[in-house]
C-alpha positions in Angstrom: 44.0 8.3 -35.8 44.9 10.6 -33.0 48.6 9.8 -33.4 48.4 10.7 -37.1 46.6 13.9 -36.3 49.1 15.0 -33.7 51.8 14.8 -36.4 49.7 17.2 -38.5 49.3 20.0 -36.1 49.8 23.3 -37.9 49.4 21.6 -41.3 46.8 22.4 -43.9 44.4 19.3 -44.2 41.6 18.2 -46.4 39.2 16.2 -44.2 36.3 14.0 -45.6 33.4 13.8 -43.2 30.5 11.3 -43.0 27.6 12.9 -44.8 29.7 14.8 -47.4 30.4 18.1 -45.7 34.1 18.1 -46.2 36.5 20.6 -44.6 39.8 22.3 -45.5 41.9 24.2 -43.0 44.8 24.2 -40.5 44.7 21.6 -37.8 44.9 23.6 -34.6 44.6 20.9 -32.0 43.4 17.3 -31.4 42.3 15.1 -28.6 41.3 11.4 -28.0 38.1 11.9 -30.0 38.1 15.4 -31.4 40.0 17.7 -33.7 40.0 21.5 -34.1 40.3 22.9 -37.6 40.6 26.6 -38.7 39.6 27.5 -42.3 40.6 31.1 -42.2 37.3 32.3 -40.8 35.8 29.8 -38.4 36.9 27.1 -36.0 35.5 23.7 -36.5 35.3 21.1 -33.7 35.1 17.6 -35.3 34.2 14.3 -33.9 36.9 11.8 -34.9 34.2 9.1 -35.2 32.9 10.9 -38.4 36.3 11.6 -40.1 36.4 9.1 -42.9 39.8 10.1 -44.2 42.1 13.0 -44.4 45.2 14.1 -46.3 47.6 17.0 -46.3 46.5 19.8 -48.6 48.3 22.4 -50.6 50.9 24.6 -49.0 49.5 27.7 -47.4 49.6 30.8 -49.6 50.3 34.3 -48.4 46.5 35.2 -48.5 45.6 32.7 -45.8 45.4 34.2 -42.4 45.9 32.0 -39.3 43.8 32.5 -36.2 44.4 35.8 -34.5 43.4 34.6 -31.0 42.5 31.6 -28.9 39.8 29.1 -29.9 36.4 30.5 -28.9 35.5 27.2 -27.4 38.0 26.2 -24.7 40.2 23.3 -25.8 43.2 24.2 -23.8 43.0 21.2 -21.4 44.9 18.3 -23.0 42.8 15.2 -23.6 39.6 17.2 -24.0 36.7 15.1 -25.4 34.1 15.9 -28.0 31.5 15.7 -25.2 33.4 18.4 -23.2 33.6 20.5 -26.3 29.8 20.3 -26.7 29.3 21.3 -23.0 31.7 24.2 -23.4 29.6 25.4 -26.4 26.4 25.4 -24.5 24.7 28.8 -24.7 26.9 30.1 -27.6 25.6 30.8 -31.1 27.0 27.9 -33.1 26.7 26.1 -36.4 26.1 22.3 -36.4 26.4 19.7 -39.1 24.4 16.5 -38.6 23.0 15.3 -41.9 22.2 16.2 -45.5 23.6 19.2 -47.4 22.7 21.9 -44.9 24.0 23.0 -41.5 21.9 24.2 -38.5 22.4 27.6 -36.7 21.4 28.3 -33.2 22.5 27.3 -29.7 22.5 24.3 -27.4 19.8 24.6 -24.8 20.5 21.4 -22.8 22.7 18.3 -22.9 21.5 14.9 -21.8 23.2 11.4 -21.6 23.0 10.7 -25.3 21.3 13.6 -27.0 21.0 17.4 -26.9 18.3 20.0 -27.3 19.2 22.5 -29.9 17.3 25.8 -30.5 17.2 26.8 -34.2 15.3 29.8 -35.5 14.1 27.7 -38.5 13.6 24.3 -37.0 12.7 25.5 -33.4 13.6 23.0 -30.7 15.5 20.0 -32.2 16.4 16.7 -30.6 19.8 15.6 -31.8 21.5 12.3 -30.7 25.1 13.3 -29.9 26.5 10.2 -31.8 25.3 11.8 -35.1 26.8 15.2 -34.5 29.7 15.5 -37.0 31.1 18.9 -36.2 30.2 22.3 -34.7 31.7 25.6 -35.5 31.9 29.2 -34.3 33.6 32.4 -35.5 33.8 34.2 -32.1 32.0 34.4 -28.8 30.1 37.6 -29.8 28.7 36.2 -33.0 25.0 36.1 -33.7 23.0 34.9 -36.7 20.7 36.9 -39.0 21.6 40.0 -36.8 19.3 38.6 -34.1 20.2 38.6 -30.4 19.8 35.6 -28.2 16.4 36.9 -26.8 15.1 37.0 -30.4 16.2 33.4 -30.9 14.6 32.0 -27.9 12.2 29.1 -28.6 9.6 28.0 -26.1 8.8 24.3 -26.5 7.3 21.6 -24.3 10.2 19.5 -25.4 12.4 21.6 -23.1 10.0 21.3 -20.1 9.4 17.5 -20.4 12.9 16.4 -21.5 13.9 12.9 -20.6 17.5 11.8 -19.8 17.8 9.4 -22.8 16.9 9.8 -26.5 14.7 6.7 -26.8 12.7 7.9 -23.8 12.3 11.4 -25.2 11.2 9.9 -28.5 8.6 7.8 -26.8 7.1 11.0 -25.3 6.3 12.2 -28.8 4.0 9.4 -29.6 0.8 10.8 -31.1 2.5 13.9 -32.4 3.4 14.8 -36.0 7.2 14.7 -36.1 9.9 15.3 -38.7 13.0 13.1 -38.8 16.4 14.1 -40.3 15.1 17.6 -41.1 12.5 16.1 -43.5 14.9 15.3 -46.3 12.1 13.2 -47.9 8.4 12.6 -47.3 9.1 9.3 -45.6 10.6 11.2 -42.7 7.5 13.2 -41.8 4.4 11.8 -40.2 2.5 10.8 -37.1 4.7 8.9 -34.6 2.4 6.0 -33.7 4.7 3.5 -32.0 8.1 2.9 -30.5 9.1 -0.8 -30.3 12.6 -1.8 -29.5 14.9 0.0 -31.9 12.2 0.8 -34.3 9.8 3.8 -34.7 6.5 3.6 -36.7 5.4 6.7 -38.7 2.0 7.1 -40.3 2.5 9.2 -43.4 0.1 11.7 -45.0 -1.4 9.0 -47.2 -2.0 6.8 -44.1 0.6 4.3 -45.1 2.9 3.0 -42.3 6.7 3.1 -42.5 9.2 1.8 -39.9 12.4 3.7 -39.1 15.5 2.3 -37.4 16.0 4.6 -34.4 19.7 4.3 -34.8 19.5 6.1 -38.1 17.3 9.0 -36.8 19.7 11.9 -36.6 17.4 14.8 -35.7 13.8 15.1 -34.5 11.6 18.2 -34.5 8.0 19.2 -34.5 6.4 21.2 -37.4 
């Protein structure tokens, strides 16, 4: 896919992403596992693992304004990886897309071997496995959300204090707590985390019924 993308640098593309949040814009850059798209307002940094397909879009019209400066997240080094892009975005106010029909705004607090801690004003501290992160975006380095500054967005959580190096270990630490998986897109994703066994997690729902989740399909975790 990377070879195909390199031939499309500077072209307007329509990109279909896993989860349904499709993107349109100019392809600015690409690397072994990442692509940079500009839609006229924001830069999008995409994981190639979640690009299902893409095609050249319509010719650019005179109203479309290309980027006026460099990418706000450094991608100058050739061969930059999606992991490096995430690390370069740490501490910046960004927008993430992981699952469902909504994006998440906030900033990356910390990055571990296979997950990150993300601070969101609405969801507080979230645990997000990096393999499920489809894209992140930013308008500029001075951007904030809701007119709040970073101090106002700070979230204090024991998740930050007791963070483990791996996602499964961190999830195990939450046993006995009420948790919400995948931003609570349905009631089966919210309950008491009773047990972690192998690649499965057992939730006890509000009606005291048990439901088993495949951990590989848990895209976000946060506490109510």
